[in-house]
C-alpha positions in Angstrom: -55.8 -51.7 4.5 -59.0 -54.4 3.2 -58.0 -56.6 1.1 -57.5 -57.4 -2.2 -57.6 -53.3 -1.5 -55.5 -51.0 -4.0 -53.1 -47.7 -2.5 -52.8 -45.5 -5.2 -49.0 -43.1 -5.4 -49.4 -40.3 -8.1 -46.8 -39.3 -9.5 -46.1 -35.3 -10.7 -44.1 -33.3 -13.1 -44.3 -33.0 -16.5 -45.3 -36.5 -17.3 -47.6 -38.1 -14.5 -48.8 -41.7 -14.1 -50.1 -43.5 -11.1 -48.5 -46.5 -9.2 -50.9 -48.6 -7.9 -50.2 -51.6 -5.4 -51.5 -54.5 -4.3 -52.7 -57.9 -4.6 -54.1 -59.9 -8.1 -53.6 -56.9 -10.2 -51.1 -59.4 -12.5 -54.6 -61.1 -13.2 -56.4 -58.0 -14.9 -56.6 -57.7 -18.1 -58.5 -54.6 -18.5 -55.7 -52.2 -15.4 -53.1 -53.5 -18.1 -54.7 -52.9 -20.8 -56.0 -49.7 -20.8 -52.5 -48.0 -21.0 -52.0 -49.9 -23.6 -52.4 -47.1 -26.7 -52.0 -49.1 -29.8 -52.2 -53.0 -30.7 -48.2 -53.8 -30.2 -47.5 -55.3 -26.6 -43.6 -56.7 -26.4 -43.8 -58.0 -23.0 -40.2 -58.0 -21.4 -39.3 -61.1 -18.5 -36.7 -63.4 -17.6 -36.3 -66.8 -17.1 -37.7 -66.9 -13.3 -40.2 -64.2 -13.4 -41.7 -66.2 -16.9 -42.4 -69.6 -15.9 -44.8 -67.8 -13.2 -46.9 -64.9 -14.8 -45.8 -64.2 -18.5 -48.5 -66.8 -20.0 -51.3 -65.9 -17.4 -50.3 -61.9 -18.3 -50.6 -62.8 -21.7 -54.2 -63.8 -21.2 -55.3 -61.6 -19.6 -54.0 -58.9 -21.6 -55.2 -60.1 -25.0 -58.9 -61.4 -22.8 -59.1 -57.7 -22.6 -57.5 -56.1 -25.6 -57.9 -59.1 -28.3 -57.0 -56.5 -30.9 -53.4 -56.5 -29.7 -50.8 -58.2 -31.0 -48.1 -59.9 -28.0 -44.5 -60.6 -28.4 -42.1 -61.8 -25.7 -38.6 -61.2 -25.3 -36.9 -63.3 -21.9 -33.3 -62.5 -21.0 -31.2 -64.7 -18.0 -32.1 -64.2 -14.5 -29.6 -62.0 -13.0 -27.5 -58.1 -13.3 -25.1 -59.7 -15.8 -28.1 -60.0 -18.4 -28.5 -56.0 -18.7 -26.0 -55.9 -21.3 -25.9 -53.5 -24.4 -26.0 -57.3 -25.9 -29.4 -58.2 -24.7 -30.5 -54.4 -24.5 -30.0 -55.1 -28.9 -31.5 -58.2 -28.0 -35.0 -56.2 -26.7 -35.4 -53.9 -29.9 -34.6 -57.6 -32.7 -38.0 -58.5 -30.6 -39.6 -54.7 -31.6 -38.9 -55.3 -34.7 -39.7 -58.6 -35.2 -42.9 -57.4 -33.6 -43.2 -55.1 -35.8 -44.1 -52.0 -33.1 -45.0 -48.5 -34.1 -44.9 -45.9 -32.3 -48.1 -46.6 -30.0 -46.4 -50.3 -28.8 -46.0 -50.7 -25.5 -43.2 -52.1 -23.5 -44.7 -54.0 -20.8 -41.7 -54.6 -18.3 -42.8 -57.8 -16.0 -39.7 -58.5 -13.4 -37.0 -56.9 -10.8 -35.2 -54.6 -11.8 -33.1 -55.9 -14.4 -35.8 -56.5 -16.6 -37.7 -52.9 -15.5 -33.5 -51.0 -16.4 -33.6 -52.8 -19.3 -37.0 -53.0 -20.9 -37.6 -49.6 -20.3 -33.9 -48.3 -21.8 -35.8 -50.5 -24.8 -38.4 -48.6 -25.5 -36.3 -44.6 -24.5 -34.5 -46.4 -27.6 -37.3 -47.9 -30.0 -38.8 -45.2 -32.7 -36.7 -42.8 -30.3 -39.6 -43.7 -27.4 -42.8 -45.9 -27.8 -44.6 -45.8 -23.6 -43.0 -48.7 -21.0 -45.1 -49.4 -18.2 -43.6 -51.4 -15.2 -44.5 -54.6 -13.5 -42.3 -54.9 -10.7 -41.9 -58.4 -9.8 -39.4 -57.9 -6.5 -39.5 -55.1 -3.7 -36.8 -54.1 -4.9 -38.3 -52.8 -7.9 -41.1 -51.8 -6.2 -39.4 -49.4 -4.0 -37.1 -47.7 -6.7 -35.9 -49.2 -9.9 -39.7 -49.4 -11.7 -40.2 -46.0 -10.2 -38.6 -42.4 -11.3 -38.1 -43.6 -15.2 -34.3 -44.2 -14.7 -33.0 -46.7 -17.3 -29.3 -48.1 -18.3 -27.7 -51.5 -19.0 -23.9 -51.6 -17.0 -20.9 -51.8 -19.2 -17.6 -53.4 -17.7 -16.5 -50.0 -16.5 -19.0 -49.6 -13.9 -22.8 -50.0 -13.7 -25.8 -48.2 -15.0 -23.4 -46.3 -16.9 -25.2 -46.2 -20.6 -28.9 -45.4 -19.8 -31.4 -43.6 -20.4 -34.1 -41.0 -18.3 -37.7 -42.0 -19.5 -40.7 -42.3 -17.2 -43.0 -45.1 -17.2 -46.7 -44.5 -18.5 -47.7 -47.1 -15.4 -46.5 -48.5 -11.9 -48.3 -51.5 -12.1 -46.6 -53.1 -7.9 -48.9 -56.7 -7.7 -47.7 -57.5 -4.2 -49.7 -61.1 -4.7 -45.5 -61.9 -6.2 -44.9 -60.9 -3.5 -45.5 -64.7 -1.7 -43.3 -65.8 -4.6 -40.0 -64.0 -4.1 -37.5 -65.4 -2.0 -36.5 -64.5 1.7 -33.3 -62.9 0.0 -34.9 -60.9 -3.1 -37.5 -60.0 0.2 -34.5 -58.7 2.5 -32.5 -56.9 -0.3 -35.4 -55.4 -0.8 -35.8 -53.4 2.8 -32.2 -52.3 2.4 -33.7 -49.4 0.0 -37.2 -49.5 2.0 -34.7 -48.6 4.9 -33.0 -46.0 2.6 -35.7 -43.4 2.2 -36.1 -43.7 6.3 -33.0 -43.3 6.1 -32.3 -39.8 4.0 -35.1 -37.9 5.0 -37.7 -39.3 6.6 -36.6 -40.2 10.8 -40.4 -40.6 12.0 -40.4 -44.2 9.1 -37.2 -45.1 10.5 -39.0 -45.5 13.5 -41.4 -47.0 12.3 -38.6 -49.3 10.2 -37.2 -50.1 13.6 -40.7 -51.7 15.1 -41.7 -53.4 12.6 -38.1 -54.9 11.6 -39.4 -58.8 12.9 -43.0 -58.3 11.2 -41.5 -57.1 7.4 -39.1 -59.8 7.5 -42.0 -62.7 7.9 -43.4 -60.8 4.8 -46.5 -59.8 6.2 -48.4 -58.6 3.4 -50.1 -54.8 5.1 -46.7 -54.3 6.5 -44.7 -54.6 3.1 -47.8 -52.7 1.3 -47.3 -49.3 3.9 -44.2 -50.2 3.1 -43.7 -50.2 -0.3 -46.4 -46.5 -0.6 -45.1 -44.9 1.7 -41.1 -44.9 -0.2 -43.0 -45.0 -3.2 -44.3 -41.1 -1.7 -40.6 -40.3 -0.6 -39.4 -40.8 -4.3 -42.5 -39.9 -7.0 -42.2 -36.7 -4.1 -38.2 -35.6 -4.5 -38.3 -36.9 -8.3 -41.3 -34.6 -9.4 -38.6 -32.0 -8.4 -35.5 -33.3 -10.4 -36.3 -35.7 -12.8 -33.2 -35.6 -14.4 -31.3 -35.2 -11.2 -29.7 -32.6 -11.8 -30.6 -31.8 -8.0 -32.2 -33.2 -5.0 -33.1 -36.9 -6.3 -29.1 -37.6 -6.1 -29.9 -37.9 -1.7 -32.1 -41.5 -3.4 -28.5 -42.4 -4.5 -27.4 -43.4 -0.3 -26.1 -45.9 -0.5 -25.4 -46.5 -3.7 -21.9 -45.6 -5.0 -20.2 -47.4 -2.2 -22.7 -50.2 -3.0 -22.3 -49.6 -7.1 -18.3 -50.2 -6.0 -19.2 -52.9 -4.7 -21.1 -55.1 -7.1 -18.8 -53.3 -10.5 -15.2 -55.3 -8.1 -18.0 -59.1 -7.7 -18.0 -58.4 -12.0 -22.4 -58.9 -11.4 -21.8 -63.0 -10.0 -24.0 -64.3 -9.5 -24.6 -64.0 -6.1 -22.5 -66.3 -4.2 -21.8 -67.0 0.3 -19.5 -63.6 -0.3 -21.1 -61.7 -2.9 -23.8 -59.3 -3.0 -26.6 -58.5 -4.4 -27.9 -55.3 -5.5 -29.9 -54.5 -2.5 -27.5 -55.8 -0.5 -24.3 -54.1 -1.6 -27.0 -51.0 -0.9 -27.3 -52.2 2.9 -23.6 -51.7 3.1 -23.2 -48.5 1.0 -25.5 -46.9 3.6 -23.1 -48.3 6.4 -19.8 -46.7 4.7 -22.3 -43.6 4.1 -22.6 -43.0 7.9 -19.5 -44.0 9.2 -18.2 -42.1 6.6 -20.0 -39.3 7.6 -19.6 -40.2 11.1 -15.1 -40.1 10.8 -15.7 -36.5 8.8 -17.6 -35.6 12.3 -21.0 -34.7 10.3 -23.4 -37.0 11.8 -23.4 -38.5 15.2 -22.1 -42.2 15.9 -25.0 -43.4 17.4 -27.3 -43.5 14.9 -24.7 -44.7 12.6 -24.8 -48.0 15.6 -29.4 -47.7 14.5 -28.8 -48.3 11.2 -26.4 -50.8 12.3 -28.8 -52.5 14.5 -32.3 -51.6 11.7 -31.2 -53.4 9.3 -29.2 -56.3 10.7 -32.6 -56.8 12.5 -33.5 -56.9 8.8 -30.9 -59.8 8.2 -29.1 -57.3 5.7 -25.4 -57.4 5.6 -23.4 -54.6 7.2 -19.8 -54.8 6.4 -17.3 -55.2 2.9 -17.6 -58.4 1.4 -14.2 -60.4 2.3 -11.2 -60.0 -0.6 -12.7 -57.0 -2.2 -9.3 -54.7 -2.1 -10.6 -51.0 -1.1 -8.0 -48.9 -3.7 -9.7 -51.8 -6.3 -13.7 -50.2 -4.6 -12.4 -46.7 -5.0 -11.1 -46.7 -8.6 -14.8 -48.0 -9.3 -15.9 -44.8 -7.3 -14.5 -42.7 -9.4 -16.7 -43.6 -12.5 -19.9 -42.7 -10.6 -22.2 -40.1 -12.4 -22.7 -38.0 -9.1 -19.0 -37.0 -9.3 -17.9 -33.7 -10.8 -14.6 -32.8 -12.4 -13.0 -35.9 -11.4 -14.1 -35.6 -8.4 -15.9 -37.5 -5.4 -18.8 -36.4 -4.8 -21.5 -38.4 -2.0 -24.1 -38.3 -0.6 -23.9 -38.7 3.2 -26.3 -37.7 5.9 -26.6 -35.6 9.3 -28.2 -37.9 10.9 -31.0 -39.9 10.6 -33.3 -38.6 7.9 -31.1 -35.8 7.1 -28.7 -37.0 4.2 -27.2 -34.2 2.1 -25.2 -34.3 -1.0 -21.3 -33.1 -0.3 -18.7 -32.4 -3.0 -14.7 -32.6 -3.7 -15.2 -36.2 -1.0 -11.1 -36.2 0.4 -9.7 -40.0 -1.1 -8.4 -40.3 1.5 -11.0 -40.3 4.1 -12.8 -42.6 1.9 -9.9 -45.7 1.8 -9.6 -45.0 4.9 -13.6 -46.0 5.8 -13.5 -49.0 2.9 -10.6 -50.1 4.6 -11.8 -50.7 8.2 -13.8 -54.1 8.3 
């Protein structure tokens, strides 16, 4: 890829949109404004991202469209802000702006901002436009694409939400320069997921380029983002409402969400995992369960562990989390049917599938392995 060149991934289906990937897009007011149909824009960001980018995005928008009325809603950074109360404050910000049905919500931030802003856009006047402008690697390759929006409640993660596809995703790779190393690695966990669930060749590519990816090589990251988005776009187009194949995108997530919920969405510390780290551990647990059930070779489980370790990601459940408590969290997973566990497992690298009626005793045995 030549310097400053943009990569584009098209998402088809009933509500098609484009994902643009490359540097310098946040300063391009016309690129942002072309997705705004009316006069009202609500910029939603968080306390970590807003000081870096909010003012410049607002200035670029208003330079391109002087007629715009732009409001701002900044939430505290972190998963603990993805609540119904914070959602309510975003709705009040839309009301204060006087946002009409042709308004646009721009989500400027990571997955928490994207999920909450997208949910607000889905609910205001029964649905207004949303542009996802992800500022983390994890959001660029996962949560900004596909239209799943939600907030958390005490009972579990993402239990209240709606499907609301964005009208565009703008992934400015230049913002990754300010991303903390830990957050970059967390995003790489979701990148690994795409190779693990359906593309063995991509998994091999990740193994070959692990050192460059953890060193934040811009060209490798752009390729990883584009390849990941291409995979997700194809699946989302075929299954927009997660009635079948799209569930594969949750590889590692049932275990990972249980870990996150049991931690209480605490600010990640030495022992508390962030979302990407929890997904990394979840993928290992899913692979280990697949091996234990005789569905997959142990060699592939080890290859997954080796890749995650090379990307400096955790591969085991944090100390202090009890297996029975994690299992109880897993019982609330949205993929379950009639109270029975339904998990995304695999037959080996690149061969994930959805397995109904998984026995709790088998899951508990895996959760008890340290």
